N, C-alpha and C positions, 0 to 999 in steps of 0.2 A: 559422291557418293559412297568416301568409307569415313565420313563424318556423317554423314546418315547412320551409318551401320557402331559404329560408338554410339549413339544415340540409343539407339532400340538398344542396345545390349547391354548400356548401364541403364532403361526402365528395368529390361525383366529382370535385371542383375541384383534391384534395392526392391523390388515391389519381392523377391523373390526369400531374399532375404529381413527385410524388414522384421520389426523388435515390435511385438505386442504390445501396445498403452494400457492405461487405463481412462475413462473418457475423464473423469475427473479427480482432483486433487483428494486430501483426505480432510482435510478441513471443509473445503467444499462441500461435499459432500455430509456430512458430516451435520452442518448449518443446515444446509436441505432437509435432513430429515428431520430434526429435532425443530425446524420452523412449519415443514408441513404437519406434523406430527401437536402442533402446536395450532393447529388449524390457521397459521399465518402463512397462506397461500404469492404475497407481494414476491417475498423475496427467490424465492423458485421464479416467478413468473421474469421479475430482473435480470435473473440469471437468463432465462430462455434467450430474450430479447436481445440480450447481450452477443448471444451465442451464435443468433440470426444475426446480424451485426456483424460478428466476425465471421461468419459465413461468406455473403453477398461483397463484402468489401473486394477481394480479389475478379469477381466476378465484374463487376464494374470496372475496375482499371484493362480488364483485359476487353473489356467492349471499348473502352474508351482509346485503346493504344489499336486495336480493330477497326475502329472505327476511319482514325487519321490513316493509317496505314491506308486504306482500301479509298478515302479520300484524295490520297498523295500519288498515287497509282494508276485513279483515273484522271489527275490532270496531267501524270508524267504520260499516258497513253495515248492524250490529247492533244500532247506538242509533239508527241511522236511522230501519228496521224498526220498536223499541219505540218511539219517538218518535211514527210514523203508525198506530200501534196506536192510542196514548193518545189524541190529539189528534183518531181516527177518520177 
């Protein structure tokens, strides 16, 4: 229980004292503004695809880990059930 309280407190403190950051570096922003102003939207489109790729990757990782965790716990539950039926 103490560990859970530490995690919750750490999360709250990190959320409260977080530092705001700009979404893009100056070079990326300048390149995008000049390419869009010139009528070329492929650079902006490619950057958006890259952002989506980076955004989705952690969710896929957590989904795969969650699946393996579920599968392992289900197998362990079946083993425990089989052992309890044998031992009476």
